[in-house]
N, C-alpha and C positions, 0 to 999 in steps of 0.2 A: 529664463536666464539662470544659469547655474554658476554662482559666483566662485565656486571651487575650481572652475575651469581656467582661472587666470594663471598662466604658466610662470609668472614672476613671483606670485604669492603662494603657489602650491607646487613644490618640487616634483610631485608625482605627475603633474600635467605638462611638464616642460617639454617632453618629447611627443606629446599627443596633440597639443593645441598651440597655435601661433598667435602673434599679435601684429598689428600694423600701427606704426607711428606716423602721424600726419604732421609734416614739418611746416606749420603755419605761424610759428612764433619766432621771428628773427631777432627781435630786440631783447636785451638783457638789462636788468637793473642792478646787478653787482658784477664786479670783476674778480673772479677767483684767480689766484696766482698760478693754479695748475691748469687753467683753461685757455685754449686758443681756438675759438670757434671758426669753422671753415665751411664754405659752401662748395658745391661741385667737387667734392673729394671722395673718390671711390676706394682709395688705398688705405683708409683708416677706419677702424671700427671702434668708435668711442662716442660718448655724448658730445654734442656740439657740432657734429659733422653731418652734412646732408648734401645730396646732389642737386637739390633745388628747394626753393621755398614756394609754397602754394598759398593762394587766398582760400577762404572757406568754400566758395563755390567750386573752385578748381579742385579742392581736396575731395569734394563729393564725387566729381567725375573720376578722379583717381581711385577713390575707394570702391566705386562700382566695379572698376577693372580688377582691383585686387580680390574682391570677393568672388568674382567670376573665375579667376585664374589661379588663386592660391587656396588650397584646401585647409579646413579646420582652423580658420581664424576665429578666435573667441573674444579678442580684445581689440578695441580701437583706443589708442592713447595719443596724448599730445605731450611731447617731451623736448620741445625746442624747435630749432637749434639754440634759441635764447631761452627766456623763461616765459611760460604761458601767461603769467599775470603781469609781465611787462608788456604784454600784447593782449589785454583782457577782451577787447572788442572782438578780435579775430578768434580768440580761444572760445569764448562763450557762444559766439555765432556758430562755430564749427560743431561744438558739442550739441547744441540745440538741433542743428541740421541732421547730425548723425542719429540722435535719439529719435527724431521724428521719422526718419526713413528706415532705421534698423532698430526697432524698439527692444529687441531681445539681446542685443550685443552688450557686452561689458564695456563700460566707459572708464577711462583711467587718465590721470594727469600726474605729471612729475614736475615739481617746482622747488624753488628755494624757499618758498613760503612767505617772502617779504611782502608781496602784494596780494596774497591769496585771501585774506580775511574777509574783505567786502563781498566776495563771490561765493563763499561757502554755502550760504543758504540756497542759492540758485543751483549750485552743484548738487546739493541734496535733493532739490525739487526735481531736477531732470535725471535723477538717479545715477550720478557719477559715483560708482560704488567703491573705487579704489584710488587713493591719492598717495603719492610718494613725495616726501620732503627731504631735501638734502641739507643735513645739519652737521657741521664739522667740529663744533665746539660749543660747550655751555659756559666756558670761562672766557669772558671778553678779551682778556689779555692774549690768550692763545688764538682766539678768532681774529684778532687784529693782525696777526702774522699771516693769515691765510688769504686775506682780501686786499686788493689794491684800493678799491673804493666801493661805496654803496650809494646808489641813487635812490633817494626816498622822496616821492612827490617831485617837486621841481628842484630839489637840493641835491647836490653831489657832496657826499660826506667823506671825510678821511676815515681810515680804518678804525681808529679808536672810537670816534664818535658814532660812526655808522654801524659798527658791529653790535653795539648795545641795542640799537633799534632793530637790527636784523634779528637778533636772538629773541627780543621781546615779541616781535611779530611771528616768528617761527613757533614759539611756545604757545602763543595765543591761537594760531592756526591749528596746531595739533589738538589742543583742547577742544576747539570748536568742531573739528572733524569727528572726534570721538563722541562728542555729545550728540552728534547727528547720525551716529551709527555707521560712519564711513570707514571702511577698512584702511588702516594707515600704516605705511611702511616708512622707515627713516633710512636714508642712505648716509653713511659716514665714510669719507675718504680717508684711508690710512696713509698719512703723509709722514714718512720717516723724518725724525728730528724735529717735527712740528707738533703733532698731536697723538703720536703713537702711545704715549703713556696716559693719555687723557680719555681714551675711548671707553674704558671700563666705567668711568664716571658718567659718560654720555649714556651708556647702556642702562645704568641704574636709574638715571633721570627719565629715560624713555619708558622704562618699566613703570615708574610711578605715574606716568601720563597714560598708561595702558595702551601704548603703541603696540601694534600687532606683531611686527617683525622688524628686525634691525639687519641691514645689509652693510657689512663692513667691506667697502670696495677698495681694493689695492690701488694706490696711486699709480697713474700712467704717465710715463715720461713724455711730455709733449714739447717738442722743439718750438721755440717762439714764445712760450709762456715764461712767466717770471720764475717759475719753479723748474724750468727745463733742465737745470743742472743737477737736480736731485736724482738719486737712484731709486729705483722701484723697490718696495719692501720684499724681503725674502719670504719664502714659503713658510719658514719656521716662525717668523714674526707674525705673519698673517694668521697662522694656526693658533698661536698663543693668544693673540688678541681676541679672536673669535671664541676661543675656549673660555676666556674670562668673561666675555660679554654674554655668553650663552647661559651663565649662571643667573642672569637677570631677565633675559628676553630671548625669545626664539630667534635663530639666525637664518639668514639666506646664504646658501653656499653655492648657488648655481647661476649667479649673475653673469650676463654676457657683455656688460658695458655697452649697451645698445646705442647705435647711431640714432639721430633724430628722425631718420627715414627708414628705420628697420622694418622688415616685413618677414613673416614666417616664423618658423621654429627658432627658439633661442640658440644662438651660436651659428646659425646659417647666414651666409652672406647674401645680399640682394643680387639676383641674377641680372643680366644685361637687359632683359625684357622689362623688368620692373624699373630699373634705372632710367631707361629711355622713355617709358610711359610717364614716370614722374616728371622728367624734363619737358616732355611734350605737354603735359597738363599745366605746367607752370607758364606756358606760353599761350594758353587758351584765353580768348577774350571772354568777358562776362557781360551778358545782356540781363542784368538783374535790377537795375535802378528803375523804379516805377516812374520817376520824373524824366527818364531818358529811355523810352521804350522802343526807339527807332534806330535804324541803321541807314547811313547815307552811302551811295555807290556812284562812282564815276565810270560812265560807260559811253562808248561811241554809238551803239545801236540798241542797247537795252537788253542784251542777252549775255554779254561778257563783262567781267571787270577788266577793262582794257584801255583806260584813259588816265593820263597824268592829271593831277589836280590843277596845275597851272593852265592847262588847255581846256578844262571842262567849263562849258557855258551854263550847264545845269547839273544838278545832282538828283539822282533817283532816291526816293525815300521809301523804306520798307518797314513794316511793323507786323504785329500778330493780331489777327482777328478771329474769334471763335477757334483759337488754337492753331490756326493756319497762318503761315507766312504770307503776307499780302503786300502788293504795291499800294502805297498810300498816295503819293503825288510826286511831281518834279518841282524843283526849286531852282530859280535862276541864281547863279553865283555873282558876286560883285564884279564890276568891270575891272579889267587889268589896270595896273598902276595904283599909286597910292601907298606903296610899300606895306608896312606892317598893318596899316589901317584896313587894307583889303582883307587880310586874314582875320583880324579882329571882327570885322563885319560878318565874315563867313562863319566864324565860331558862334556868333549870335544867331545867325540864320539856322544853324543845325544844333542849337543848344539842347534840343530834345533828343539828339542822337548819341548813343553810347559809343558808336564806332563809325569810322569812315573807311570804306574799301576803295583803294585806288591802285593803279599800276605803277605810279611813281609820285613822289612828293619832294619838294625842296626843304631845306633846313628851316627857313623862316616859318612857313606854314605849319610844319611839323611841331616846331617849338611852341607856337601860339596855340594850336589846337590841342596839343597834349597838355599844355598848361591849363586848359579849360576842362580837362578830364575826358577828352575824346580819344579813344583808342584808334591809332592809325595802323592799318593793315595793308601792306603792299602785296598785292596778289595778282595772279594770272589765272583765268578760268571762268567757268560758268557762274553767273550771278546766283542762280538757283542753288548750286552746290555750295558756294561760299556762304550764302545766308543760312543754309541748313546747318553748316558746320558752326557758324557763329552763334546762332540762336540756341542750338542744342548742345553746344560745348564739345563738338567733335573735333578731331584733328584737322588742321589746315596746312600741315607741313607740305603736302604734295602740291599746294597752290602757292606757297610763298615765292615771291618773285626772285629770280636769280639774276645774275649779271647779264644785262641786255646786250652787251657787246662781246659776249663770250665767243661768238663766231668770227670775231675780228672785223665785222662789218657794222656800220652804224645802223641803229634801229630806226625804222621808218614810222614807228608808233602806230601801226595799224591794228595791233592787238591780236593778229591772226597767226602769230608765230613767224619764224624765219622762212623766207622764200627760197 
């Protein structure tokens, strides 16, 4: 692992090495007035935007694809679309999975720092070598103008009260990161009329804390945000601020204001193949719960996923044995009638199943079974192919059930296609 190959921390590497951001952190614990987080948006290149949100296991399938198809990726990062430590379980699980499978990759996290403290020891343990903290003020009065609220623990605090805790936790996190030898970058948003005259003081303080680099990021006018009416800073203002800040701390001049799902060289936009793969992976089921190692299938003859749940008198149960997908047993479904009770009994019957594969399902059973944590997948096709896709995390798009009356004739539910 060559830590100098991080393109955000080393300008000489910006055109040689790329990064991939895994969008696994949708929740945020503060509301910045310049931020309006969006999902499924390909028209904006800025933090807080992603085309999909992944779970840790989905992220690993997606990452395998990226490494196979995009050259010279040196960094795997987590940068939202919310804050990584407002989603600590997902963040830490993803980082552990990536480190285990790709031990030589550079790991990176970008956070506001509010919730980072309790996880810094583990970050160091799994060799997360680079962390970015967005810090926009060291004066609480200025900070209170930048945030709408701060959520700390179970409390939602107003800006004046919340920003004091935010700043305290940010400075603590920076000190802890440096004590553990983690390369630390601070991002500061240049917000005209708000903190433009305050950034020199931030630079001086970050220098005292031995922060490695300061990134003075120009404010981006985001419609829908509280600061949507503000104008973006001029080039002259940006240049003057960076010049003054550089007297205290090295500056980053090549920031691309990356999306939460950015892939490749800084400044390059995600291509359609990457975007579609990200969306595809976000729909993948996960067979990962040891308490639910099985999958249930509704089938007329045992070869195809071709039966509606309401018509199924039995479900076929599959699992893995010695690494191979194996038929376990068949289970009789509860008798029709009884309303929701029938579906509650069925949920108990297949409580060891992570997913149910059917050709059709009503709203009531879907609601009950989904509420019990069972993934419902409406498919048409070979059971063998469907199970292979589900257990191994492959695409099932080609099997997803379409409109059964698309030919303008009622379906006879044979599962064998239109006659």
